[in-house]
Kinemage of the C-alpha trace (Angstrom):
@kinemage 1
@onewidth
@group {chain A} dominant
@subgroup {mainchain}
@vectorlist {calphas} color= white
{ca met a 1} P 76.001 114.559 137.156
{ca lys a 2} L 76.702 115.779 133.771
{ca lys a 3} L 75.245 113.195 130.835
{ca ile a 4} L 76.651 112.843 127.268
{ca leu a 5} L 74.451 113.170 124.795
{ca ala a 6} L 74.566 110.211 122.206
{ca val a 7} L 72.688 108.431 119.182
{ca val a 8} L 72.182 105.163 119.878
{ca gly a 9} L 72.643 103.009 116.653
{ca leu a 10} L 75.561 102.117 114.705
{ca met a 11} L 77.830 103.727 116.352
{ca val a 12} L 78.486 102.264 119.452
{ca gly a 13} L 80.638 104.041 122.316
{ca leu a 14} L 80.398 107.525 120.380
{ca tyr a 15} L 79.077 111.196 122.467
{ca ile a 16} L 76.930 112.639 119.406
{ca leu a 17} L 75.211 115.847 120.049
{ca ser a 18} L 74.314 117.517 116.793
{ca gly a 19} L 72.924 121.342 117.054
{ca cys a 20} L 75.057 122.140 120.052
{ca gly a 21} L 76.118 125.708 119.120
{ca leu a 22} L 79.670 124.435 118.252
{ca ser a 23} L 81.301 127.168 115.761
{ca asp a 24} L 81.922 125.644 111.955
{ca asp a 25} L 85.795 125.018 113.140
{ca thr a 26} L 84.940 122.785 115.938
{ca val a 27} L 84.532 119.443 115.732
{ca ala a 28} L 83.924 118.777 119.458
{ca arg a 29} L 84.189 120.603 122.860
{ca val a 30} L 85.587 117.650 125.327
{ca gly a 31} L 85.111 118.931 128.945
{ca lys a 32} L 87.617 121.787 129.144
{ca glu a 33} L 89.435 121.126 125.651
{ca thr a 34} L 88.303 121.655 122.275
{ca ile a 35} L 88.915 119.561 119.062
{ca thr a 36} L 89.044 121.871 116.135
{ca val a 37} L 88.723 120.950 112.677
{ca asp a 38} L 92.477 121.239 111.911
{ca asp a 39} L 93.214 118.874 114.865
{ca tyr a 40} L 90.870 116.499 113.427
{ca lys a 41} L 92.052 116.626 109.648
{ca phe a 42} L 95.639 116.313 111.356
{ca val a 43} L 95.024 112.735 113.156
{ca leu a 44} L 92.883 111.818 110.092
{ca gln a 45} L 95.623 112.584 107.385
{ca arg a 46} L 98.069 110.615 110.135
{ca arg a 47} L 95.775 107.387 110.031
{ca phe a 48} L 95.100 107.467 106.263
{ca pro a 49} L 98.289 109.077 104.470
{ca gly a 50} L 98.014 109.685 101.315
{ca lys a 51} L 93.970 109.360 101.142
{ca ala a 52} L 91.884 112.821 100.851
{ca ile a 53} L 89.455 112.965 103.380
{ca ala a 54} L 86.462 113.164 101.150
{ca lys a 55} L 87.081 109.504 100.274
{ca ile a 56} L 87.209 108.696 104.351
{ca asp a 57} L 84.010 106.972 104.853
{ca ser a 58} L 81.962 107.122 107.434
{ca ala a 59} L 82.820 104.621 109.755
{ca gln a 60} L 86.379 105.816 109.572
{ca arg a 61} L 85.924 109.011 110.606
{ca trp a 62} L 83.797 108.506 113.694
{ca ser a 63} L 86.038 105.590 114.682
{ca ile a 64} L 88.991 108.240 114.602
{ca leu a 65} L 87.066 110.942 116.550
{ca asn a 66} L 85.886 108.276 119.188
{ca tyr a 67} L 89.551 107.601 119.583
{ca met a 68} L 90.053 111.152 119.588
{ca ile a 69} L 87.398 111.806 122.253
{ca glu a 70} L 88.668 108.895 124.588
{ca lys a 71} L 92.025 110.468 124.384
{ca tyr a 72} L 90.939 114.307 125.398
{ca leu a 73} L 88.887 113.171 128.300
{ca gln a 74} L 92.186 111.670 129.611
{ca ala a 75} L 93.849 114.858 128.791
{ca asn a 76} L 91.211 116.870 130.781
{ca ala a 77} L 91.827 114.327 133.569
{ca ala a 78} L 95.805 114.683 133.609
{ca lys a 79} L 94.984 118.433 134.333
{ca asp a 80} L 92.509 118.148 136.839
{ca leu a 81} L 95.758 115.830 138.549
{ca gly a 82} L 97.993 118.646 137.884
{ca leu a 83} L 99.933 116.474 135.672
{ca asp a 84} L 100.914 119.209 133.224
{ca thr a 85} L 102.933 120.652 135.578
{ca thr a 86} L 105.514 118.595 136.229
{ca arg a 87} L 109.007 118.522 135.717
{ca leu a 88} L 108.812 115.372 133.618
{ca tyr a 89} L 106.089 116.543 131.744
{ca leu a 90} L 107.349 119.823 130.742
{ca ser a 91} L 111.046 118.293 130.368
{ca glu a 92} L 109.508 115.788 127.661
{ca leu a 93} L 107.107 118.856 126.165
{ca ala a 94} L 110.484 121.162 125.933
{ca asn a 95} L 112.243 118.486 124.319
{ca phe a 96} L 109.507 117.443 121.849
{ca gln a 97} L 109.529 121.306 120.701
{ca ala a 98} L 112.518 121.852 120.110
{ca arg a 99} L 112.918 118.932 117.665
{ca leu a 100} L 109.480 119.797 115.875
{ca ile a 101} L 110.913 123.761 115.735
{ca gly a 102} L 114.110 122.556 115.141
{ca asn a 103} L 112.961 120.400 112.206
{ca lys a 104} L 111.081 123.302 110.833
{ca tyr a 105} L 113.355 125.972 110.585
{ca phe a 106} L 115.984 123.606 108.846
{ca glu a 107} L 113.003 122.822 106.237
{ca lys a 108} L 112.551 126.948 105.539
{ca val a 109} L 116.019 127.756 105.648
{ca ile a 110} L 117.661 125.377 103.891
{ca val a 111} L 115.396 122.793 102.712
{ca asp a 112} L 112.837 125.425 100.854
{ca val a 113} L 115.960 127.720 99.448
{ca leu a 114} L 117.117 123.993 97.787
{ca val a 115} L 114.026 122.316 96.952
{ca pro a 116} L 111.697 125.698 95.819
{ca glu a 117} L 107.839 125.028 95.034
{ca asp a 118} L 108.402 124.793 91.339
{ca glu a 119} L 110.606 121.990 91.718
{ca ile a 120} L 108.250 119.842 93.713
{ca arg a 121} L 105.543 120.829 91.401
{ca glu a 122} L 107.681 119.646 88.697
{ca ala a 123} L 108.244 116.272 90.114
{ca phe a 124} L 104.696 115.814 90.807
{ca glu a 125} L 103.958 116.276 87.372
{ca lys a 126} L 106.934 113.448 86.434
{ca gln a 127} L 104.810 111.309 88.710
{ca arg a 128} L 102.247 111.020 85.778
{ca asp a 129} L 104.124 107.922 84.082
{ca glu a 130} L 105.692 104.657 85.172
{ca val a 131} L 108.734 102.867 84.242
{ca lys a 132} L 109.394 99.257 84.278
{ca ala a 133} L 113.173 98.330 84.619
{ca arg a 134} L 116.277 96.244 85.474
{ca his a 135} L 119.582 97.102 86.370
{ca ile a 136} L 122.851 95.355 87.311
{ca leu a 137} L 125.049 97.111 90.092
{ca ile a 138} L 128.874 97.505 89.738
{ca gln a 139} L 129.541 99.061 92.870
{ca tyr a 140} L 133.173 99.784 94.391
{ca lys a 141} L 135.290 100.603 97.670
{ca gly a 142} L 133.885 103.696 99.382
{ca ala a 143} L 130.373 103.578 97.326
{ca arg a 144} L 127.150 103.715 99.971
{ca asn a 145} L 126.531 100.158 101.587
{ca ser a 146} L 129.331 98.651 99.457
{ca lys a 147} L 130.863 95.373 100.217
{ca ala a 148} L 133.095 95.000 96.715
{ca lys a 149} L 136.814 95.820 97.489
{ca arg a 150} L 137.633 96.811 93.618
{ca ser a 151} L 138.122 100.357 92.775
{ca lys a 152} L 136.294 103.029 91.223
{ca glu a 153} L 138.323 102.894 87.956
{ca glu a 154} L 137.733 98.928 87.912
{ca ala a 155} L 134.437 98.913 88.527
{ca leu a 156} L 133.966 101.480 85.940
{ca lys a 157} L 136.196 99.033 83.347
{ca leu a 158} L 133.892 96.393 84.519
{ca ala a 159} L 130.566 97.884 84.384
{ca glu a 160} L 131.676 99.070 80.407
{ca lys a 161} L 132.167 95.664 79.625
{ca val a 162} L 128.799 94.297 81.076
{ca ala a 163} L 127.287 96.990 78.961
{ca arg a 164} L 128.681 96.309 76.056
{ca glu a 165} L 127.606 92.176 76.308
{ca ala a 166} L 123.991 93.751 77.121
{ca lys a 167} L 123.886 95.437 74.027
{ca ser a 168} L 125.358 92.774 71.813
{ca gly a 169} L 122.472 90.951 72.789
{ca lys a 170} L 124.620 87.788 73.282
{ca thr a 171} L 123.789 87.054 76.157
{ca ser a 172} L 120.321 87.771 77.905
{ca phe a 173} L 120.048 90.641 80.664
{ca asn a 174} L 118.971 88.751 83.192
{ca tyr a 175} L 121.845 86.097 82.970
{ca leu a 176} L 124.297 89.117 83.623
{ca ala a 177} L 122.282 90.468 86.208
{ca glu a 178} L 122.862 87.041 88.108
{ca lys a 179} L 126.327 86.727 87.791
{ca tyr a 180} L 127.874 90.620 87.815
{ca ser a 181} L 125.088 92.757 89.822
{ca asp a 182} L 126.076 93.384 93.550
{ca asp a 183} L 122.883 94.531 94.661
{ca pro a 184} L 121.925 91.603 96.680
{ca ser a 185} L 118.496 90.522 95.343
{ca ala a 186} L 119.462 90.202 91.947
{ca lys a 187} L 120.321 86.419 92.938
{ca gly a 188} L 116.490 86.113 92.930
{ca asn a 189} L 115.023 89.014 90.933
{ca lys a 190} L 117.277 89.294 88.117
{ca gly a 191} L 117.626 93.097 88.481
{ca asp a 192} L 113.936 93.550 88.085
{ca leu a 193} L 112.773 96.721 89.786
{ca gly a 194} L 109.458 96.665 88.575
{ca tyr a 195} L 107.377 99.837 88.213
{ca phe a 196} L 108.663 103.162 89.909
{ca thr a 197} L 107.572 106.451 89.113
{ca trp a 198} L 109.629 109.703 89.587
{ca gly a 199} L 110.821 110.248 92.827
{ca gln a 200} L 111.585 107.154 93.755
{ca met a 201} L 115.337 106.264 93.048
{ca val a 202} L 118.510 108.462 93.153
{ca asp a 203} L 118.340 111.421 90.966
{ca glu a 204} L 120.817 109.740 88.668
{ca phe a 205} L 119.318 106.537 87.749
{ca gln a 206} L 115.610 107.892 87.578
{ca lys a 207} L 117.076 110.825 84.840
{ca ala a 208} L 118.266 107.887 82.442
{ca ala a 209} L 116.096 105.518 83.101
{ca phe a 210} L 113.050 108.235 82.269
{ca ser a 211} L 115.371 109.703 79.514
{ca met a 212} L 115.196 106.046 78.155
{ca lys a 213} L 112.441 104.369 75.456
{ca pro a 214} L 111.295 100.206 76.150
{ca gly a 215} L 114.632 98.149 75.278
{ca glu a 216} L 116.668 100.251 75.406
{ca ile a 217} L 120.156 99.435 77.085
{ca ser a 218} L 122.007 102.129 79.039
{ca asp a 219} L 125.617 102.901 79.086
{ca pro a 220} L 127.378 102.707 82.740
{ca val a 221} L 125.118 105.661 85.113
{ca glu a 222} L 126.872 106.297 88.200
{ca thr a 223} L 125.386 106.802 91.200
{ca pro a 224} L 126.216 107.295 94.875
{ca tyr a 225} L 125.635 103.305 95.263
{ca gly a 226} L 127.627 102.412 91.985
{ca tyr a 227} L 127.660 102.242 88.284
{ca his a 228} L 124.388 100.824 86.837
{ca ile a 229} L 123.563 99.581 83.458
{ca ile a 230} L 119.571 100.015 83.375
{ca lys a 231} L 117.504 98.533 80.563
{ca val a 232} L 114.199 99.978 80.307
{ca glu a 233} L 111.523 97.540 79.442
{ca asp a 234} L 108.069 99.151 79.462
{ca arg a 235} L 106.563 102.740 79.903
{ca arg a 236} L 102.614 103.554 80.916
{ca lys a 237} L 100.957 105.875 82.518
{ca asn a 238} L 100.794 105.844 86.569
{ca pro a 239} L 97.379 104.409 87.450
{ca phe a 240} L 97.486 105.595 90.820
{ca phe a 241} L 98.574 109.322 89.708
{ca asp a 242} L 95.763 111.828 90.833
{ca glu a 243} L 96.182 115.744 90.674
{ca asn a 244} L 94.025 115.908 93.863
{ca asn a 245} L 96.837 114.195 95.715
{ca tyr a 246} L 99.424 117.243 95.550
{ca gln a 247} L 99.200 118.766 98.858
{ca trp a 248} L 99.238 115.368 100.229
{ca gln a 249} L 102.243 114.337 98.404
{ca lys a 250} L 103.795 117.295 98.641
{ca lys a 251} L 105.942 116.603 101.476
{ca asp a 252} L 107.164 113.512 100.833
{ca ile a 253} L 108.079 114.604 97.148
{ca lys a 254} L 110.082 117.815 99.172
{ca arg a 255} L 111.935 115.214 101.416
{ca asn a 256} L 113.067 112.859 98.393
{ca arg a 257} L 114.210 116.036 96.178
{ca tyr a 258} L 116.111 117.278 99.538
{ca phe a 259} L 118.007 113.842 99.681
{ca ala a 260} L 119.200 114.285 96.412
{ca his a 261} L 120.864 117.672 97.578
{ca gln a 262} L 122.219 116.339 100.928
{ca asp a 263} L 125.515 116.880 100.559
{ca thr a 264} L 125.018 120.711 99.646
{ca ala a 265} L 122.361 121.215 102.594
{ca leu a 266} L 125.026 120.042 105.412
{ca lys a 267} L 127.137 122.485 104.110
{ca met a 268} L 124.447 125.051 104.019
{ca trp a 269} L 123.769 124.102 107.512
{ca asp a 270} L 127.017 124.298 108.718
{ca ala a 271} L 127.566 127.742 107.921
{ca his a 272} L 124.364 128.738 108.957
{ca lys a 273} L 124.962 127.773 112.456
{ca lys a 274} L 128.244 129.318 112.631
{ca ala a 275} L 126.588 132.729 111.329
{ca leu a 276} L 123.796 132.441 113.673
{ca lys a 277} L 126.089 131.844 116.736
{ca glu a 278} L 127.852 135.130 115.835
{ca lys a 279} L 124.544 136.738 115.150
{ca tyr a 280} L 123.506 136.405 118.916
{ca his a 281} L 127.346 135.726 120.663
{ca ala a 282} L 126.828 133.091 121.686
{ca glu a 283} L 129.698 131.129 123.333
{ca leu a 284} L 130.065 128.049 125.919
{ca val a 285} L 131.640 129.095 128.847
{ca lys a 286} L 134.526 126.255 129.105
{ca ala a 287} L 135.765 127.090 132.185
{ca asn a 288} L 132.330 126.326 134.109
{ca ile a 289} L 132.032 123.320 131.644
{ca asp a 290} L 135.056 121.517 132.765
{ca ser a 291} L 134.400 122.941 136.187
{ca val a 292} L 130.787 120.478 136.489
{ca ala a 293} L 132.614 117.813 134.918
{ca arg a 294} L 134.983 117.332 137.698
{ca leu a 295} L 131.868 118.032 139.829
{ca ala a 296} L 130.271 114.998 138.732
{ca lys a 297} L 133.115 113.089 138.892
{ca lys a 298} L 133.300 113.740 142.048
{ca lys a 299} L 129.618 112.953 142.985
{ca gln a 300} L 129.284 110.250 140.914
{ca gln a 301} L 132.484 108.436 142.626
{ca asn a 302} L 130.779 109.229 146.482
{ca gly a 303} L 127.798 107.748 145.190
{ca tyr a 304} L 125.971 111.361 144.639
{ca tyr a 305} L 125.211 111.999 140.923
{ca lys a 306} L 121.428 112.872 140.915
{ca pro a 307} L 120.730 116.748 140.488
{ca lys a 308} L 119.021 116.648 143.897
{ca asn a 309} L 122.543 115.947 144.985
{ca tyr a 310} L 123.626 119.132 143.369
{ca ser a 311} L 123.064 122.765 145.736
{ca lys a 312} L 120.825 125.416 144.624
{ca ala a 313} L 124.298 127.436 144.027
{ca glu a 314} L 125.805 124.450 141.523
{ca lys a 315} L 122.322 124.175 139.693
{ca gln a 316} L 123.154 127.818 138.838
{ca ile a 317} L 126.336 127.229 137.184
{ca val a 318} L 126.267 129.241 133.555
{ca leu a 319} L 127.445 126.762 130.740
{ca ala a 320} L 126.581 129.086 127.957
{ca ser a 321} L 125.646 132.647 127.187
{ca trp a 322} L 123.963 134.643 124.137
{ca asn a 323} L 122.491 137.945 123.628
{ca asn a 324} L 119.558 137.836 126.687
{ca gly a 325} L 120.297 134.477 127.455
{ca glu a 326} L 121.947 131.857 128.988
{ca leu a 327} L 122.213 128.540 129.979
{ca leu a 328} L 122.473 126.607 133.543
{ca leu a 329} L 123.534 123.231 135.133
{ca asp a 330} L 119.910 123.027 136.375
{ca asp a 331} L 118.122 123.731 132.313
{ca leu a 332} L 120.484 120.371 131.389
{ca phe a 333} L 119.045 118.587 134.446
{ca leu a 334} L 115.397 119.546 133.327
{ca met a 335} L 116.019 118.396 129.402
{ca tyr a 336} L 117.536 115.241 130.745
{ca glu a 337} L 113.915 114.610 133.454
{ca gly a 338} L 113.454 111.157 134.346
{ca lys a 339} L 114.967 108.412 132.604
{ca arg a 340} L 117.224 110.141 130.440
{ca phe a 341} L 119.176 111.537 132.882
{ca ala a 342} L 121.116 108.202 132.378
{ca ala a 343} L 122.257 109.455 129.150
{ca leu a 344} L 123.328 113.012 130.634
{ca gln a 345} L 124.930 111.388 133.123
{ca arg a 346} L 127.180 109.596 131.484
{ca arg a 347} L 128.006 112.962 129.691
{ca leu a 348} L 128.244 115.122 132.617
{ca thr a 349} L 132.028 113.446 133.730
{ca asn a 350} L 133.333 113.780 130.161
{ca pro a 351} L 134.681 117.703 129.254
{ca gln a 352} L 134.468 117.115 125.364
{ca lys a 353} L 130.909 115.314 125.373
{ca leu a 354} L 129.499 117.474 128.188
{ca glu a 355} L 130.689 120.333 125.868
{ca gln a 356} L 128.971 118.685 122.707
{ca thr a 357} L 125.603 118.609 124.849
{ca val a 358} L 125.968 122.047 125.752
{ca asp a 359} L 126.743 122.836 122.228
{ca gln a 360} L 123.707 120.914 120.799
{ca ile a 361} L 121.111 122.863 123.228
{ca met a 362} L 122.413 126.458 123.103
{ca leu a 363} L 121.931 125.864 119.292
{ca ala a 364} L 118.507 125.174 119.945
{ca arg a 365} L 117.594 127.777 121.823
{ca leu a 366} L 119.031 130.122 119.608
{ca ile a 367} L 116.811 128.502 116.796
{ca glu a 368} L 113.822 128.686 118.737
{ca asn a 369} L 114.660 132.661 119.211
{ca glu a 370} L 114.838 132.994 115.344
{ca ala a 371} L 111.632 130.767 114.765
{ca arg a 372} L 109.706 132.845 116.664
{ca lys a 373} L 110.584 135.998 115.261
{ca met a 374} L 109.552 133.571 111.841
{ca gly a 375} L 106.293 132.952 113.129
{ca leu a 376} L 107.399 129.280 112.878
{ca phe a 377} L 105.454 128.469 116.465
{ca glu a 378} L 101.976 129.582 114.545
{ca asp a 379} L 102.620 126.904 111.564
{ca phe a 380} L 99.847 125.158 110.938
{ca glu a 381} L 101.723 121.643 111.030
{ca val a 382} L 103.901 122.832 114.191
{ca lys a 383} L 100.943 123.721 116.176
{ca thr a 384} L 98.468 120.776 115.298
{ca asn a 385} L 101.658 118.907 116.108
{ca leu a 386} L 102.671 120.177 119.128
{ca lys a 387} L 98.756 119.840 120.722
{ca asp a 388} L 98.425 116.478 119.701
{ca tyr a 389} L 101.378 115.627 121.053
{ca lys a 390} L 99.971 117.440 124.535
{ca val a 391} L 96.977 115.707 124.362
{ca gln a 392} L 98.825 111.991 124.190
{ca lys a 393} L 101.703 112.656 126.608
{ca leu a 394} L 98.918 114.082 128.996
{ca ser a 395} L 96.538 111.292 128.241
{ca ala a 396} L 99.457 108.663 129.067
{ca leu a 397} L 100.654 110.211 132.558
{ca ala a 398} L 97.032 110.312 133.197
{ca tyr a 399} L 96.415 106.582 132.137
{ca ser a 400} L 99.394 105.272 134.105
{ca lys a 401} L 98.176 107.176 137.295
{ca glu a 402} L 94.983 106.459 137.230
{ca val a 403} L 94.969 102.402 135.600
{ca lys a 404} L 98.155 101.348 135.918
{ca gln a 405} L 99.494 102.460 139.134
{ca lys a 406} L 96.304 101.430 140.822
{ca val a 407} L 96.435 97.469 139.300
{ca glu a 408} L 98.516 95.246 141.058
{ca pro a 409} L 97.428 91.646 141.109
{ca thr a 410} L 97.392 90.128 144.548
{ca glu a 411} L 98.533 86.632 145.143
{ca glu a 412} L 95.356 84.680 145.543
{ca glu a 413} L 94.310 86.448 142.658
{ca ile a 414} L 96.891 84.750 140.535
{ca lys a 415} L 96.602 81.650 142.533
{ca ala a 416} L 92.249 81.344 141.705
{ca tyr a 417} L 93.358 82.400 137.823
{ca tyr a 418} L 95.895 79.806 137.829
{ca glu a 419} L 93.307 76.729 138.975
{ca lys a 420} L 90.594 77.871 137.173
{ca his a 421} L 92.669 78.244 133.943
{ca ala a 422} L 95.577 75.875 134.117
{ca asp a 423} L 94.806 74.754 130.927
{ca glu a 424} L 95.891 77.866 129.466
{ca phe a 425} L 99.658 77.304 130.551
{ca val a 426} L 100.541 74.648 128.345
{ca lys a 427} L 104.207 73.863 127.966
{ca pro a 428} L 104.265 72.266 124.023
{ca ala a 429} L 106.221 68.702 123.305
{ca glu a 430} L 109.865 69.069 122.594
{ca ile a 431} L 111.859 66.474 120.582
{ca glu a 432} L 115.919 66.324 120.971
{ca ile a 433} L 117.565 67.209 117.833
{ca trp a 434} L 120.862 67.079 116.119
{ca glu a 435} L 121.535 68.574 112.871
{ca ile a 436} L 124.200 68.869 110.154
{ca ser a 437} L 123.701 71.708 107.535
{ca leu a 438} L 125.323 71.580 104.075
{ca lys a 439} L 124.698 74.214 100.995
{ca asp a 440} L 125.115 70.949 98.486
{ca lys a 441} L 122.179 68.380 98.347
{ca lys a 442} L 124.293 65.698 97.386
{ca lys a 443} L 126.892 66.127 100.011
{ca ala a 444} L 123.988 65.705 102.477
{ca glu a 445} L 122.297 62.936 101.042
{ca lys a 446} L 126.379 61.608 100.892
{ca val a 447} L 126.381 62.630 105.162
{ca leu a 448} L 122.314 61.097 105.526
{ca arg a 449} L 123.870 57.394 104.000
{ca leu a 450} L 127.046 57.756 106.602
{ca ala a 451} L 124.632 58.487 109.558
{ca lys a 452} L 122.280 55.494 108.045
{ca gln a 453} L 124.575 52.882 108.314
{ca gly a 454} L 125.204 53.934 111.615
{ca tyr a 455} L 128.252 56.466 111.910
{ca asn a 456} L 128.635 58.528 115.180
{ca phe a 457} L 126.170 61.486 114.335
{ca glu a 458} L 128.038 63.877 116.406
{ca lys a 459} L 131.421 63.177 114.780
{ca leu a 460} L 130.032 63.679 111.443
{ca ala a 461} L 128.872 67.346 112.435
{ca glu a 462} L 132.439 67.994 113.586
{ca lys a 463} L 133.353 66.690 110.433
{ca tyr a 464} L 130.614 68.333 107.927
{ca thr a 465} L 128.314 70.465 109.408
{ca glu a 466} L 128.554 74.261 108.059
{ca asp a 467} L 127.224 75.892 110.574
{ca lys a 468} L 129.919 77.299 112.384
{ca tyr a 469} L 127.952 77.891 116.037
{ca tyr a 470} L 126.626 74.362 116.156
{ca lys a 471} L 129.665 72.667 114.619
{ca lys a 472} L 130.869 73.493 118.185
{ca lys a 473} L 128.019 71.562 119.793
{ca lys a 474} L 129.278 68.735 117.507
{ca gly a 475} L 125.082 69.851 115.813
{ca tyr a 476} L 123.437 69.542 118.979
{ca leu a 477} L 120.498 71.887 118.882
{ca gly a 478} L 118.549 70.554 122.215
{ca phe a 479} L 114.780 70.029 122.734
{ca lys a 480} L 112.825 71.874 120.133
{ca thr a 481} L 108.684 72.463 119.724
{ca lys a 482} L 107.286 71.421 116.542
{ca asn a 483} L 107.681 74.813 114.698
{ca arg a 484} L 111.004 75.881 116.297
{ca arg a 485} L 113.321 75.034 114.054
{ca gly a 486} L 111.002 75.539 110.810
{ca ala a 487} L 111.335 72.263 108.560
{ca val a 488} L 113.773 70.180 110.951
{ca ser a 489} L 111.537 70.412 113.952
{ca gln a 490} L 108.420 69.516 111.701
{ca glu a 491} L 110.024 66.784 110.127
{ca ala a 492} L 111.643 65.393 113.510
{ca phe a 493} L 108.252 65.227 115.059
{ca lys a 494} L 106.700 63.661 111.928
{ca leu a 495} L 109.962 60.451 112.613
{ca gly a 496} L 109.496 60.551 116.445
{ca glu a 497} L 112.047 59.347 118.883
{ca asn a 498} L 115.837 58.226 118.144
{ca lys a 499} L 115.456 58.208 114.128
{ca ile a 500} L 117.712 60.338 111.277
{ca gly a 501} L 115.870 62.003 108.603
{ca gly a 502} L 116.728 64.578 105.770
{ca pro a 503} L 117.725 66.933 104.306
{ca val a 504} L 115.246 69.412 104.434
{ca arg a 505} L 115.812 72.766 102.972
{ca tyr a 506} L 116.016 74.999 105.980
{ca arg a 507} L 117.386 78.581 105.703
{ca asn a 508} L 119.047 77.851 102.443
{ca met a 509} L 120.823 74.876 103.816
{ca tyr a 510} L 120.340 71.340 103.136
{ca val a 511} L 120.083 69.802 106.650
{ca val a 512} L 120.520 66.174 108.129
{ca phe a 513} L 119.035 65.590 111.429
{ca lys a 514} L 118.826 62.786 114.087
{ca thr a 515} L 115.738 63.148 116.756
{ca gly a 516} L 116.550 61.734 120.616
{ca lys a 517} L 114.124 61.661 123.648
{ca leu a 518} L 110.683 62.915 123.013
{ca his a 519} L 108.785 65.348 125.868
{ca pro a 520} L 105.347 65.122 125.560
{ca glu a 521} L 102.785 68.195 126.214
{ca thr a 522} L 102.278 69.004 129.612
{ca ile a 523} L 101.081 71.768 132.045
{ca arg a 524} L 102.803 73.690 133.539
{ca ser a 525} L 103.260 73.976 137.255
{ca tyr a 526} L 101.841 77.081 139.230
{ca glu a 527} L 105.804 77.820 139.854
{ca glu a 528} L 106.704 77.599 136.155
{ca ala a 529} L 103.651 79.151 135.157
{ca tyr a 530} L 103.605 81.932 138.086
{ca pro a 531} L 105.501 85.268 135.487
{ca gln a 532} L 102.850 84.221 132.764
{ca ile a 533} L 99.634 84.047 135.210
{ca lys a 534} L 100.633 87.524 136.803
{ca val a 535} L 100.853 88.888 133.547
{ca arg a 536} L 97.372 87.733 132.245
{ca val a 537} L 95.743 88.813 135.832
{ca arg a 538} L 97.357 92.410 135.393
{ca asn a 539} L 96.107 92.514 131.926
{ca lys a 540} L 92.685 91.535 132.864
{ca lys a 541} L 92.837 94.015 135.664
{ca leu a 542} L 94.219 96.844 133.543
{ca lys a 543} L 91.249 96.356 130.889
{ca glu a 544} L 88.675 96.334 133.544
{ca arg a 545} L 90.118 99.598 135.209
{ca arg a 546} L 90.745 101.304 132.454
{ca glu a 547} L 86.983 100.635 131.247
{ca gln a 548} L 85.612 101.489 134.717
{ca trp a 549} L 87.907 105.254 134.590
{ca leu a 550} L 86.657 105.925 131.109
{ca ala a 551} L 82.947 105.548 132.130
{ca glu a 552} L 84.036 107.935 135.156
{ca leu a 553} L 85.308 110.559 133.200
{ca lys a 554} L 82.301 110.007 130.552
{ca asp a 555} L 80.313 111.252 133.572
{ca arg a 556} L 82.511 113.946 134.575
{ca tyr a 557} L 83.245 115.790 131.642
{ca thr a 558} L 80.626 116.869 129.317
{ca val a 559} L 81.151 115.675 125.502
{ca lys a 560} L 79.616 118.265 122.548
{ca ile a 561} L 79.884 116.823 119.060
{ca asn a 562} L 79.895 119.110 115.492
{ca lys a 563} L 78.035 116.392 113.496
{ca lys a 564} L 77.113 118.107 110.235
{ca val a 565} L 81.197 119.062 110.463
{ca val a 566} L 82.379 115.230 111.091
{ca asp a 567} L 80.083 114.251 108.262
{ca asn a 568} L 80.768 117.197 105.696
{ca leu a 569} L 84.359 117.236 106.214
{ca gln a 570} L 86.320 118.346 102.767
């Protein structure tokens, strides 16, 4: 029986073996799997984004490593069970890899061209300062996220008028923001954006804001969202700027800079895809795509729609081809294995949608070919992401097979749990409520007086409530628990049965309410609580089985840790 050597102390549950002959680029050896320094750094940076590794304390480092070891133990078990060779695993791995490589390829051929290193560095340096500003947004029909109906010309005219009024000093900027701004938050914050650094706002906005002095008010500045009138209130050194953070922030800066060039990027990408298809002489076999759509429709009409209902010859139908490559119907079945098949099933019978799907997969294959030539499969980010995905997916598959599938509560266990823990299944007290919701407080007070004078509450609700949904129900909410309807139900419980109360503030409305019967707190019957009981028993058994399984894995696989590397990681 193999043992895991551990240092007993504060690091409970950790498997620590120092001086075990592991290389300096190895953090741990778990069974047949190796956790490299790069693997460890990758997970640490994902868990603590933007934080230098040297600043991650010892307890946090060991906690993350403990988590990784458990996942690697489970991945070992998955491989021993042969779960890494199943069609489901291979399908999900292929899909993830295609997305990963596709994103990295797009970054290299498009994003890096549009956002070179010197531009990223310049954007980082600009983060040394931060600006505090307010703005007034005047939108027009067609602007991003706009609900305005005015034309662009009308918006500019209004923005110029508001800017002149703001600059005159006769009216406060706060008041103008509250009155005119189309920014939904302006009613509450009066256009206040707080402090922000370079890169947090769209290009046109930040260029204007960072070129202004405190106290200055801009002319209308156009962005994709409309026209902005900006008032800079303060400028100061960014207290969070750290020169050592460049490598951690580089990716986020690149992403933000890309969005500034997004329209250009999409045009470049369309041209690049076309050139790529020409280079590989890639083409869709449209006659076969139409044939497969007819075949799939016929099979589905007869109730035979799953991949197993297709013959070997049918699965070999060629849907697309390119230099030294082709895409078969069976390749689609593999890409959409398991639960994802439902999505493919809807496309199979539609020639246009099937053609789009085939075209996307064909393009992904061409990109993979180019990515291999460029060495992108050896890229640090790609390799570590892919390895982490494999470990996570395999550990999940092993957990499902060895824990989830082996735990199912019996009726006797469910019944016994209820008898012992019946007080856990409480049905809270409920009170019957009718309500009338109004925006105007004085009107709500008037309705309250009418209700207390004995007017029929349901008729009052029909006439006065501004909640369209409950208007149809004559204000009837039904039975509500104490906190189910916020201040309304809380006040209803204070008053008790058959009372009239309000107005109380709820969801920007003033609510007058009437109470009816009160159902006191009770213990749910076994039949009522059955689904809830079953979940609790199953969760308890899952926890017990998981702990038992992990103990088995720790006993089965040797774990060696390079404590020196963990403690000194930079």
